KOLFI-154504 format. One record per residue (C-alpha): x, y, z negated; residue number from 0. Coordinates in Angstrom, 2 decimals, decimal comma, padded with zeros to 5 digits. Layout:
+---------+---------+---------+-----+
!      px !      py !      pz ! num !
+---------+---------+---------+-----+
!       X !       Y !       Z ! NUM !
...
+---------+---------+---------+-----+
% end
This chain:
+---------+---------+---------+-----+
!      px !      py !      pz ! num !
+---------+---------+---------+-----+
! -002,57 !  011,08 ! -004,31 !   0 !
! -002,05 !  008,56 ! -001,45 !   1 !
! -005,17 !  007,91 !  000,17 !   2 !
! -003,75 !  007,00 !  003,84 !   3 !
! -004,38 !  003,49 !  003,67 !   4 !
! -007,31 !  001,60 !  005,42 !   5 !
! -010,00 !  000,68 !  003,52 !   6 !
! -011,50 ! -002,26 !  004,42 !   7 !
! -014,27 ! -004,98 !  003,00 !   8 !
! -013,51 ! -008,08 !  001,12 !   9 !
! -014,27 ! -010,40 !  003,82 !  10 !
! -014,32 ! -013,62 !  001,87 !  11 !
! -016,94 ! -011,95 ! -000,93 !  12 !
! -019,17 ! -011,03 !  001,64 !  13 !
! -022,13 ! -013,20 !  001,37 !  14 !
! -021,82 ! -013,03 ! -002,61 !  15 !
! -022,78 ! -009,32 ! -002,71 !  16 !
! -025,36 ! -009,24 !  000,32 !  17 !
! -026,69 ! -005,76 !  000,07 !  18 !
! -026,12 ! -005,19 ! -003,98 !  19 !
! -025,77 ! -000,94 ! -004,27 !  20 !
! -023,21 !  000,78 ! -003,07 !  21 !
! -022,58 ! -001,55 !  000,02 !  22 !
! -022,73 !  000,88 !  003,23 !  23 !
! -024,75 ! -000,27 !  005,87 !  24 !
! -023,34 ! -001,48 !  009,12 !  25 !
! -026,16 ! -001,06 !  010,72 !  26 !
! -025,22 !  001,52 !  014,06 !  27 !
! -028,65 !  003,20 !  014,11 !  28 !
! -028,65 !  004,14 !  010,34 !  29 !
! -029,93 !  007,79 !  009,86 !  30 !
! -026,33 !  009,50 !  008,11 !  31 !
! -028,16 !  012,52 !  007,14 !  32 !
! -031,11 !  011,27 !  005,10 !  33 !
! -028,71 !  009,15 !  003,14 !  34 !
! -026,97 !  012,29 !  002,25 !  35 !
! -030,08 !  013,94 !  001,63 !  36 !
! -031,22 !  010,79 ! -000,66 !  37 !
! -028,14 !  009,13 ! -001,73 !  38 !
! -029,11 !  005,65 ! -001,91 !  39 !
! -028,81 !  003,35 ! -005,44 !  40 !
! -025,00 !  003,09 ! -005,85 !  41 !
! -023,90 !  006,28 ! -004,55 !  42 !
! -023,30 !  008,47 ! -007,62 !  43 !
! -021,45 !  009,40 ! -010,43 !  44 !
! -018,71 !  006,83 ! -011,15 !  45 !
! -016,53 !  007,76 ! -014,37 !  46 !
! -013,02 !  005,97 ! -014,89 !  47 !
! -013,48 !  004,44 ! -017,89 !  48 !
! -010,38 !  004,23 ! -019,91 !  49 !
! -009,75 !  000,73 ! -021,41 !  50 !
! -007,38 !  002,07 ! -023,97 !  51 !
! -006,36 !  002,60 ! -026,91 !  52 !
! -007,74 !  000,87 ! -029,88 !  53 !
! -008,55 ! -002,74 ! -029,50 !  54 !
! -011,49 ! -003,15 ! -026,70 !  55 !
! -015,13 ! -004,11 ! -028,98 !  56 !
! -018,37 ! -005,48 ! -026,50 !  57 !
! -020,42 ! -003,99 ! -028,88 !  58 !
! -018,92 ! -000,32 ! -028,55 !  59 !
! -018,24 ! -000,88 ! -024,82 !  60 !
! -022,09 ! -002,30 ! -024,56 !  61 !
! -023,21 !  000,99 ! -026,27 !  62 !
! -021,13 !  003,18 ! -023,86 !  63 !
! -022,37 !  001,42 ! -021,14 !  64 !
! -025,73 !  002,19 ! -022,39 !  65 !
! -025,40 !  005,91 ! -022,62 !  66 !
! -023,93 !  006,08 ! -019,14 !  67 !
! -026,57 !  004,50 ! -018,03 !  68 !
! -029,33 !  007,04 ! -019,71 !  69 !
! -027,47 !  009,81 ! -017,66 !  70 !
! -028,11 !  008,47 ! -014,74 !  71 !
! -024,36 !  006,96 ! -013,66 !  72 !
! -023,98 !  004,46 ! -010,64 !  73 !
! -021,52 !  003,05 ! -012,62 !  74 !
! -017,84 !  002,49 ! -013,73 !  75 !
! -014,16 !  001,92 ! -012,93 !  76 !
! -011,61 !  000,73 ! -015,40 !  77 !
! -008,85 !  002,51 ! -015,55 !  78 !
! -005,59 !  002,14 ! -017,39 !  79 !
! -002,88 !  004,40 ! -018,44 !  80 !
!  000,88 !  004,64 ! -018,43 !  81 !
!  004,07 !  005,32 ! -020,57 !  82 !
!  006,18 !  008,25 ! -019,76 !  83 !
!  009,51 !  007,22 ! -021,55 !  84 !
!  009,21 !  003,56 ! -020,54 !  85 !
!  009,48 !  003,34 ! -016,86 !  86 !
!  005,99 !  004,26 ! -016,61 !  87 !
!  004,84 !  001,03 ! -017,07 !  88 !
!  000,98 !  000,16 ! -017,40 !  89 !
!  000,32 !  000,66 ! -021,19 !  90 !
!  000,03 ! -002,13 ! -023,26 !  91 !
! -003,46 ! -002,98 ! -024,19 !  92 !
! -005,56 ! -005,49 ! -026,47 !  93 !
! -006,95 ! -007,77 ! -025,00 !  94 !
! -003,83 ! -008,13 ! -022,42 !  95 !
! -005,29 ! -007,57 ! -018,89 !  96 !
! -006,33 ! -010,51 ! -017,12 !  97 !
! -006,09 ! -012,86 ! -020,31 !  98 !
! -009,08 ! -014,99 ! -020,97 !  99 !
! -010,06 ! -012,92 ! -023,67 ! 100 !
! -010,15 ! -009,71 ! -021,06 ! 101 !
! -012,11 ! -011,60 ! -018,59 ! 102 !
! -014,94 ! -012,43 ! -021,34 ! 103 !
! -015,05 ! -009,16 ! -021,90 ! 104 !
! -015,62 ! -008,18 ! -018,03 ! 105 !
! -017,95 ! -011,01 ! -017,35 ! 106 !
! -019,84 ! -009,48 ! -019,92 ! 107 !
! -019,68 ! -005,90 ! -019,09 ! 108 !
! -020,26 ! -006,89 ! -015,36 ! 109 !
! -023,15 ! -008,54 ! -016,62 ! 110 !
! -024,46 ! -006,22 ! -018,86 ! 111 !
! -024,12 ! -003,57 ! -016,01 ! 112 !
! -026,29 ! -005,51 ! -013,19 ! 113 !
! -029,18 ! -005,99 ! -015,62 ! 114 !
! -028,78 ! -001,87 ! -015,68 ! 115 !
! -028,39 ! -002,15 ! -011,84 ! 116 !
! -025,00 ! -000,62 ! -011,69 ! 117 !
! -021,84 ! -001,21 ! -010,45 ! 118 !
! -018,52 ! -001,71 ! -012,05 ! 119 !
! -014,55 ! -002,57 ! -010,78 ! 120 !
! -011,11 ! -002,22 ! -011,60 ! 121 !
! -008,57 !  000,51 ! -010,46 ! 122 !
! -005,04 ! -000,04 ! -009,75 ! 123 !
! -003,43 !  003,14 ! -010,68 ! 124 !
! -000,67 !  001,57 ! -012,60 ! 125 !
! -001,21 ! -002,07 ! -011,72 ! 126 !
!  000,52 ! -001,99 ! -008,58 ! 127 !
!  003,12 !  000,55 ! -008,53 ! 128 !
!  006,37 ! -000,97 ! -007,40 ! 129 !
!  009,43 ! -001,63 ! -009,35 ! 130 !
!  007,82 ! -001,81 ! -012,48 ! 131 !
!  006,67 ! -004,94 ! -015,31 ! 132 !
!  002,56 ! -004,70 ! -014,19 ! 133 !
! -000,29 ! -006,61 ! -013,44 ! 134 !
!  001,18 ! -006,98 ! -009,53 ! 135 !
!  004,72 ! -008,46 ! -010,43 ! 136 !
!  003,07 ! -010,63 ! -013,20 ! 137 !
!  000,20 ! -012,15 ! -010,79 ! 138 !
!  003,60 ! -012,64 ! -008,18 ! 139 !
!  001,86 ! -010,35 ! -005,87 ! 140 !
!  005,17 ! -008,60 ! -005,32 ! 141 !
!  007,71 ! -011,20 ! -004,86 ! 142 !
!  009,37 ! -012,86 ! -002,41 ! 143 !
!  009,15 ! -012,31 !  001,52 ! 144 !
!  006,36 ! -010,43 !  001,36 ! 145 !
!  008,68 ! -007,85 ! -000,62 ! 146 !
!  008,91 ! -004,26 !  002,14 ! 147 !
!  011,52 ! -002,94 !  003,69 ! 148 !
!  012,74 !  000,62 !  003,47 ! 149 !
!  014,74 !  001,86 !  006,54 ! 150 !
!  018,58 !  002,81 !  005,25 ! 151 !
!  021,38 !  004,54 !  007,34 ! 152 !
!  024,86 !  003,97 !  006,92 ! 153 !
!  026,83 !  006,39 !  008,90 ! 154 !
!  030,97 !  006,31 !  009,91 ! 155 !
!  032,84 !  008,21 !  012,19 ! 156 !
!  035,72 !  006,41 !  013,95 ! 157 !
!  037,60 !  007,57 !  017,27 ! 158 !
!  036,90 !  004,77 !  020,65 ! 159 !
!  039,87 !  003,75 !  022,27 ! 160 !
!  040,80 !  001,70 !  025,78 ! 161 !
!  038,51 ! -000,97 !  024,03 ! 162 !
!  036,07 !  000,74 !  022,53 ! 163 !
!  035,15 !  000,37 !  018,82 ! 164 !
!  034,80 ! -002,94 !  016,51 ! 165 !
!  031,73 ! -003,14 !  014,80 ! 166 !
!  031,75 ! -003,94 !  011,16 ! 167 !
!  030,15 ! -007,17 !  009,98 ! 168 !
!  027,03 ! -005,20 !  008,11 ! 169 !
!  025,84 ! -004,16 !  011,37 ! 170 !
!  025,55 ! -006,94 !  012,65 ! 171 !
!  021,80 ! -007,80 !  011,05 ! 172 !
!  021,04 ! -003,93 !  011,91 ! 173 !
!  017,79 ! -002,45 !  013,32 ! 174 !
!  019,41 ! -000,67 !  015,43 ! 175 !
!  022,74 !  000,92 !  015,80 ! 176 !
!  022,85 !  004,09 !  017,83 ! 177 !
!  026,93 !  005,82 !  018,61 ! 178 !
!  026,49 !  010,10 !  018,67 ! 179 !
!  029,95 !  012,28 !  020,25 ! 180 !
!  030,99 !  014,48 !  017,63 ! 181 !
!  032,13 !  018,31 !  018,40 ! 182 !
!  033,80 !  019,89 !  015,92 ! 183 !
!  032,88 !  016,61 !  013,20 ! 184 !
!  029,47 !  017,17 !  014,07 ! 185 !
!  026,82 !  014,67 !  016,35 ! 186 !
!  025,82 !  016,56 !  019,75 ! 187 !
!  022,53 !  016,38 !  019,64 ! 188 !
!  021,20 !  014,37 !  022,94 ! 189 !
!  024,36 !  012,10 !  022,93 ! 190 !
!  023,29 !  008,82 !  021,79 ! 191 !
!  024,11 !  005,63 !  023,14 ! 192 !
!  021,90 !  002,43 !  021,93 ! 193 !
!  024,58 ! -000,41 !  021,03 ! 194 !
!  023,64 ! -004,13 !  020,76 ! 195 !
!  024,01 ! -004,34 !  016,99 ! 196 !
!  024,68 ! -008,25 !  016,88 ! 197 !
!  028,03 ! -007,68 !  019,35 ! 198 !
!  031,63 ! -007,35 !  018,13 ! 199 !
!  032,47 ! -004,62 !  019,85 ! 200 !
!  030,60 ! -001,45 !  021,81 ! 201 !
!  032,56 ! -000,24 !  024,73 ! 202 !
!  032,27 !  003,74 !  024,09 ! 203 !
!  033,71 !  006,11 !  026,34 ! 204 !
!  037,62 !  007,80 !  024,69 ! 205 !
!  036,95 !  009,88 !  021,77 ! 206 !
!  035,49 !  010,87 !  018,37 ! 207 !
!  031,91 !  009,07 !  017,65 ! 208 !
!  029,59 !  008,92 !  014,69 ! 209 !
!  027,99 !  005,62 !  014,34 ! 210 !
!  024,48 !  005,36 !  012,78 ! 211 !
!  023,42 !  001,99 !  011,94 ! 212 !
!  019,90 !  001,41 !  010,47 ! 213 !
!  019,03 ! -000,86 !  008,40 ! 214 !
!  015,76 ! -001,94 !  007,02 ! 215 !
!  016,87 ! -003,93 !  002,98 ! 216 !
!  014,07 ! -005,59 !  001,40 ! 217 !
!  013,11 ! -003,63 ! -001,76 ! 218 !
!  012,80 ! -005,88 ! -004,73 ! 219 !
!  008,90 ! -006,13 ! -006,66 ! 220 !
!  007,10 ! -004,24 ! -003,86 ! 221 !
!  004,34 ! -005,30 ! -001,57 ! 222 !
!  004,94 ! -004,64 !  002,10 ! 223 !
!  001,61 ! -002,93 !  003,76 ! 224 !
!  002,76 ! -003,81 !  006,95 ! 225 !
!  002,32 ! -008,03 !  006,70 ! 226 !
! -001,29 ! -009,40 !  007,78 ! 227 !
!  000,23 ! -011,85 !  004,30 ! 228 !
! -000,11 ! -008,87 !  001,74 ! 229 !
! -003,91 ! -008,35 !  001,94 ! 230 !
! -004,45 ! -012,36 !  001,68 ! 231 !
! -002,37 ! -012,31 ! -001,26 ! 232 !
! -004,06 ! -009,31 ! -003,21 ! 233 !
! -007,35 ! -011,53 ! -002,15 ! 234 !
! -006,03 ! -014,74 ! -003,41 ! 235 !
! -004,74 ! -013,39 ! -006,70 ! 236 !
! -006,25 ! -009,79 ! -007,60 ! 237 !
! -009,55 ! -009,68 ! -006,13 ! 238 !
! -010,98 ! -013,01 ! -005,98 ! 239 !
! -010,67 ! -014,14 ! -009,75 ! 240 !
! -013,40 ! -011,49 ! -010,63 ! 241 !
! -015,87 ! -013,68 ! -008,27 ! 242 !
! -014,56 ! -016,65 ! -010,31 ! 243 !
! -014,70 ! -015,37 ! -014,01 ! 244 !
! -018,07 ! -013,85 ! -013,62 ! 245 !
! -021,18 ! -015,36 ! -013,37 ! 246 !
! -023,06 ! -015,50 ! -010,27 ! 247 !
! -025,98 ! -013,00 ! -011,21 ! 248 !
! -022,96 ! -010,36 ! -011,93 ! 249 !
! -021,45 ! -010,38 ! -008,41 ! 250 !
! -023,85 ! -007,92 ! -007,59 ! 251 !
! -022,58 ! -005,02 ! -010,06 ! 252 !
! -018,63 ! -005,90 ! -008,76 ! 253 !
! -018,09 ! -002,44 ! -006,94 ! 254 !
! -015,70 !  000,22 ! -007,13 ! 255 !
! -012,84 ! -001,19 ! -006,57 ! 256 !
! -009,64 !  001,55 ! -005,31 ! 257 !
! -006,27 !  002,02 ! -005,31 ! 258 !
! -004,99 !  005,12 ! -006,68 ! 259 !
! -001,35 !  006,89 ! -005,78 ! 260 !
! -001,04 !  003,43 ! -003,60 ! 261 !
!  002,67 !  003,12 ! -003,76 ! 262 !
!  003,37 ! -000,27 ! -003,23 ! 263 !
!  006,59 !  000,08 ! -001,73 ! 264 !
!  007,54 !  003,54 ! -002,74 ! 265 !
!  008,66 !  005,01 !  000,21 ! 266 !
!  007,29 !  005,96 !  003,61 ! 267 !
!  010,01 !  004,80 !  005,35 ! 268 !
!  008,45 !  001,27 !  005,74 ! 269 !
!  009,60 ! -001,45 !  008,83 ! 270 !
!  008,83 ! -004,65 !  010,01 ! 271 !
!  009,19 ! -006,24 !  013,49 ! 272 !
!  006,03 ! -006,38 !  014,19 ! 273 !
!  005,78 ! -002,76 !  013,82 ! 274 !
!  008,25 ! -002,24 !  016,38 ! 275 !
!  006,43 ! -004,77 !  018,97 ! 276 !
!  002,90 ! -002,64 !  018,03 ! 277 !
!  004,46 !  000,79 !  018,92 ! 278 !
!  005,92 ! -000,12 !  021,87 ! 279 !
!  002,79 ! -001,95 !  023,37 ! 280 !
!  001,10 !  001,59 !  022,20 ! 281 !
!  003,02 !  004,29 !  023,06 ! 282 !
!  005,55 !  002,62 !  026,02 ! 283 !
!  009,20 !  002,90 !  024,73 ! 284 !
!  011,60 !  000,68 !  021,68 ! 285 !
!  011,60 !  003,14 !  019,04 ! 286 !
!  014,35 !  001,37 !  017,21 ! 287 !
!  017,03 !  003,46 !  019,04 ! 288 !
!  015,73 !  006,67 !  017,95 ! 289 !
!  015,12 !  005,73 !  014,08 ! 290 !
!  017,96 !  007,87 !  013,52 ! 291 !
!  016,00 !  010,83 !  013,84 ! 292 !
!  014,37 !  009,75 !  010,37 ! 293 !
!  017,65 !  011,04 !  008,57 ! 294 !
!  019,27 !  013,03 !  011,08 ! 295 !
!  019,12 !  015,56 !  014,01 ! 296 !
!  019,54 !  013,69 !  017,18 ! 297 !
!  018,12 !  016,63 !  019,76 ! 298 !
!  014,90 !  016,87 !  021,20 ! 299 !
!  013,62 !  013,81 !  020,46 ! 300 !
!  013,25 !  014,27 !  016,85 ! 301 !
!  010,50 !  016,27 !  016,55 ! 302 !
!  009,09 !  013,51 !  018,69 ! 303 !
!  010,16 !  010,82 !  015,76 ! 304 !
!  009,94 !  013,02 !  012,61 ! 305 !
!  008,67 !  010,55 !  010,18 ! 306 !
!  007,93 !  007,08 !  010,54 ! 307 !
!  004,67 !  007,77 !  008,12 ! 308 !
!  003,21 !  009,29 !  011,47 ! 309 !
!  004,27 !  006,85 !  013,77 ! 310 !
!  002,57 !  004,44 !  011,59 ! 311 !
! -001,05 !  005,70 !  011,91 ! 312 !
! -000,93 !  003,39 !  015,33 ! 313 !
! -000,43 !  000,52 !  012,50 ! 314 !
! -002,89 ! -001,24 !  011,22 ! 315 !
! -002,68 ! -001,26 !  007,57 ! 316 !
! -003,21 ! -005,47 !  006,78 ! 317 !
! -003,30 ! -004,63 !  002,96 ! 318 !
! -007,25 ! -005,36 !  001,77 ! 319 !
! -007,12 ! -002,30 ! -000,48 ! 320 !
! -009,78 ! -002,42 ! -003,37 ! 321 !
! -013,05 ! -001,63 ! -001,93 ! 322 !
! -016,21 ! -002,25 ! -000,28 ! 323 !
! -017,31 !  001,38 !  001,29 ! 324 !
! -018,17 !  002,75 ! -001,86 ! 325 !
! -015,74 !  004,58 ! -003,79 ! 326 !
! -015,22 !  006,28 ! -007,28 ! 327 !
! -014,32 !  009,50 ! -005,01 ! 328 !
+---------+---------+---------+-----+
% end
């Protein structure tokens, strides 16, 4: 399960929640040891509450909530299952998620949870998976300019003559283009020459070369976690409605929102121009000419590049993941 993304607070709703159960203290002098010995309200068992199967019934849900409360459960996290034969979509349910009937049920259960000092939230499991007809797609979150860009490489072998090598039209838009000398049909490690993608031709020494163009096409129905606007959109379209569609007295129960198996782009080779600039500020060199190492051995530098996921540890994730510091697991 992917949990490498930064968990951040819903800043827009902080004033509404106040110090409701489960909200972590920001006091630097907090006695953490004492908190582990005697967890404060809001920290405890939080089961996955599967709102799947038969049509949801308010009386049945209330009975289940009361039974959980009697057992000392701190709160609940609503989850939805997926199909197997239909593209792993979120299973169809009644009422449909985020429909008016669904919001009426959620507001009622949030109010009842607040009365019992319990929290309630919604997991993003299946709802945010890329490339599927799920809630994020229906809300328009995984659309247009906020789609993720994923690196891909297109190699071609050429023979450089007196005029070098002519570029191909599609290489002009590449993130990087690197040429490697060939020996017996294989790239010579350490022979890489960084080329200017927009150039019409590249002056390479005579001989056999492999041109490796690394591009970053947009991936449909995904969300770019490296773009700060992605977090704002998730807050606006997915998180803020929980405040707007529940009564004020229920706001203190809004908790345990969590992204399980967060795969917004479906790939680790994510890319953005902002990442390249930040990497250079932190590491002191331009990583773009070395991106071919994500796909093939370019010599000693390959070990330094390894996977883009490791490089992205230095890139703050801007996506506001569902959570306020206390989570279901």
